[in-house]
MARVEX-339896 format. One record per residue (C-alpha): residue number from 1; x negated, y, z; residue in three letters. Coordinates in pm, whole numbers. Layout:
N
NODE   n      X      Y      Z res
NODE NUM      X      Y      Z ALA
...
END
This chain:
177
NODE   n      X      Y      Z res
NODE   1     -8      6    -11 MET
NODE   2   -149    341    -85 SER
NODE   3   -130    626    165 MET
NODE   4    114    912     99 LYS
NODE   5      5   1205    323 LEU
NODE   6    216   1501    421 LEU
NODE   7     12   1789    552 ILE
NODE   8    230   2047    760 VAL
NODE   9      4   2342    801 GLU
NODE  10     51   2722    776 ASP
NODE  11   -292   2800    705 ASP
NODE  12   -298   2739    322 ALA
NODE  13   -674   2733    287 ASP
NODE  14   -723   2480    543 PHE
NODE  15   -427   2269    397 ALA
NODE  16   -577   2294     47 ALA
NODE  17   -937   2188    175 ALA
NODE  18   -769   1897    360 LEU
NODE  19   -591   1797     71 ALA
NODE  20   -894   1799   -156 ARG
NODE  21  -1080   1576     89 ALA
NODE  22   -800   1332    113 MET
NODE  23   -734   1324   -258 SER
NODE  24  -1107   1227   -303 LYS
NODE  25  -1040    940    -72 ARG
NODE  26   -768    808   -300 GLY
NODE  27   -483    947    -84 ILE
NODE  28   -176   1120   -239 GLU
NODE  29    -88   1458    -47 THR
NODE  30    172   1701    -33 ALA
NODE  31    163   2027    162 HIS
NODE  32    444   2210    370 ALA
NODE  33    381   2542    522 GLY
NODE  34    662   2545    768 ASP
NODE  35    904   2321    947 ALA
NODE  36   1196   2366    718 ALA
NODE  37    975   2296    411 GLU
NODE  38    837   2000    586 ALA
NODE  39   1183   1836    645 ARG
NODE  40   1280   1901    275 ALA
NODE  41    933   1771    146 LEU
NODE  42    948   1452    378 ALA
NODE  43   1286   1342    213 GLU
NODE  44   1150   1400   -136 ALA
NODE  45    788   1262    -88 PHE
NODE  46    854    985    160 GLN
NODE  47    526    996    329 PRO
NODE  48    361    717    493 SER
NODE  49    129    935    705 HIS
NODE  50    158   1305    824 ALA
NODE  51    -77   1568    972 VAL
NODE  52    141   1806   1149 VAL
NODE  53      0   2158   1309 ASP
NODE  54    137   2246   1621 LEU
NODE  55    196   2626   1578 LYS
NODE  56    398   2691   1261 LEU
NODE  57    617   2971   1166 PRO
NODE  58    978   2909   1308 GLY
NODE  59   1037   2594   1461 ASP
NODE  60    714   2419   1630 SER
NODE  61    526   2143   1508 GLY
NODE  62    680   1927   1780 LEU
NODE  63   1015   1951   1616 LYS
NODE  64    859   1827   1285 VAL
NODE  65    718   1532   1478 VAL
NODE  66   1050   1446   1619 ALA
NODE  67   1198   1482   1265 ASP
NODE  68    965   1251   1114 LEU
NODE  69    957   1016   1402 ALA
NODE  70   1356    976   1328 ALA
NODE  71   1277    882    977 ARG
NODE  72   1310    520    851 ALA
NODE  73   1044    398    801 PRO
NODE  74    870    667   1013 ALA
NODE  75    536    805    910 PRO
NODE  76    220    758   1120 ALA
NODE  77    194   1113   1263 VAL
NODE  78   -129   1302   1390 VAL
NODE  79    -94   1655   1562 VAL
NODE  80   -370   1895   1482 LEU
NODE  81   -393   2212   1658 THR
NODE  82   -607   2498   1768 GLY
NODE  83   -397   2535   2063 TYR
NODE  84   -446   2204   2220 ALA
NODE  85   -309   2135   2587 SER
NODE  86   -218   1842   2797 ILE
NODE  87    141   1931   2810 ALA
NODE  88    176   1961   2411 THR
NODE  89    -39   1636   2365 ALA
NODE  90    184   1444   2602 VAL
NODE  91    500   1589   2442 GLU
NODE  92    379   1523   2083 ALA
NODE  93    295   1151   2168 VAL
NODE  94    652   1124   2344 ARG
NODE  95    819   1250   2043 LEU
NODE  96    648    996   1815 GLY
NODE  97    295   1103   1726 ALA
NODE  98     13    855   1692 ARG
NODE  99   -246   1084   1778 HIS
NODE 100   -336   1445   1864 TYR
NODE 101   -654   1612   1757 LEU
NODE 102   -784   1958   1840 ALA
NODE 103   -910   2170   1557 LYS
NODE 104  -1169   2196   1415 PRO
NODE 105  -1131   1835   1282 ALA
NODE 106  -1301   1713    965 ASN
NODE 107  -1123   1478    714 ALA
NODE 108  -1315   1178    836 ASP
NODE 109  -1178   1247   1197 GLU
NODE 110   -820   1305   1070 ILE
NODE 111   -826    995    852 LEU
NODE 112   -961    765   1154 ALA
NODE 113   -676    912   1382 ALA
NODE 114   -424    843   1099 LEU
NODE 115   -542    482   1040 THR
NODE 116   -629    379   1410 ARG
NODE 117   -338    152   1534 ASP
NODE 118   -479     89   1885 THR
NODE 119   -543    333   2190 PRO
NODE 120   -899    368   2301 ASP
NODE 121   -940    286   2664 ALA
NODE 122  -1312    360   2631 GLY
NODE 123  -1262    725   2608 LEU
NODE 124  -1491    927   2866 GLU
NODE 125  -1330   1101   3144 VAL
NODE 126  -1469   1425   3234 SER
NODE 127  -1620   1415   3559 PRO
NODE 128  -1538   1792   3629 GLU
NODE 129  -1193   1923   3727 PRO
NODE 130  -1030   2176   3480 LEU
NODE 131  -1115   2546   3536 SER
NODE 132   -875   2782   3686 VAL
NODE 133   -823   2954   3346 ALA
NODE 134   -769   2596   3178 ARG
NODE 135   -509   2529   3457 LEU
NODE 136   -328   2848   3383 GLU
NODE 137   -327   2765   3002 TRP
NODE 138   -200   2426   3080 GLU
NODE 139     77   2541   3287 HIS
NODE 140    185   2788   3043 ILE
NODE 141    179   2521   2765 GLN
NODE 142    382   2297   3002 LYS
NODE 143    653   2560   3066 VAL
NODE 144    648   2651   2704 LEU
NODE 145    729   2302   2595 ALA
NODE 146   1019   2264   2865 GLU
NODE 147   1167   2582   2699 HIS
NODE 148   1139   2447   2334 ASP
NODE 149    885   2711   2239 GLY
NODE 150   1097   3007   2332 ASN
NODE 151    853   3272   2440 ILE
NODE 152   1131   3485   2612 SER
NODE 153   1261   3212   2817 ALA
NODE 154    914   3086   2925 THR
NODE 155    807   3460   3010 ALA
NODE 156   1133   3466   3241 ARG
NODE 157   1069   3127   3400 ALA
NODE 158    697   3246   3458 LEU
NODE 159    802   3561   3593 LYS
NODE 160    585   3734   3365 MET
NODE 161    627   4013   3099 HIS
NODE 162    697   3876   2752 ARG
NODE 163    396   4080   2593 ARG
NODE 164    160   3960   2865 THR
NODE 165    261   3603   2775 LEU
NODE 166    232   3669   2400 GLN
NODE 167   -144   3808   2457 ARG
NODE 168   -237   3494   2665 LYS
NODE 169    -76   3265   2387 LEU
NODE 170   -273   3460   2108 ASP
NODE 171   -595   3385   2272 LYS
NODE 172   -789   3076   2222 HIS
NODE 173   -749   2811   2512 PRO
NODE 174  -1032   2821   2759 PRO
NODE 175  -1251   2512   2733 LYS
NODE 176  -1139   2227   2941 PRO
NODE 177  -1425   2229   3203 ALA
END
């Protein structure tokens, strides 16, 4: 069976580079720039695999993961994001993603995640606890996921001004430790 890869990514340059790299490996690709386009393309393209960016315009990538997981047969999904957090990783897997990768990831790493069927119990566990900045980021991501990506509702729940929350979300996440 040949692989059909749906790339759901709002960064057109990154998506084009990934599509070229996968095409060189004999993989048929299709690209969607947002959740609505991904739903329509999934219906027409019938992907066997998908790479989904977490942060998309409109609906979040988590909604795309849930939509793809509900398909029969469900494609193997890898979530790829520059906004990695424990809360979104757990939620992505609960919704049906096979793996979760933080950007930057190259085509070989993405392909390995797409084709790996078994969990890796040999992953190293960090000997250091998370920094306070990283704990704050993780908590914000958890509350954001609980409110389906709604920034206003998340700001209210965190008792934080909406613009302050947006500034925190626009920054790159702090390193885990």
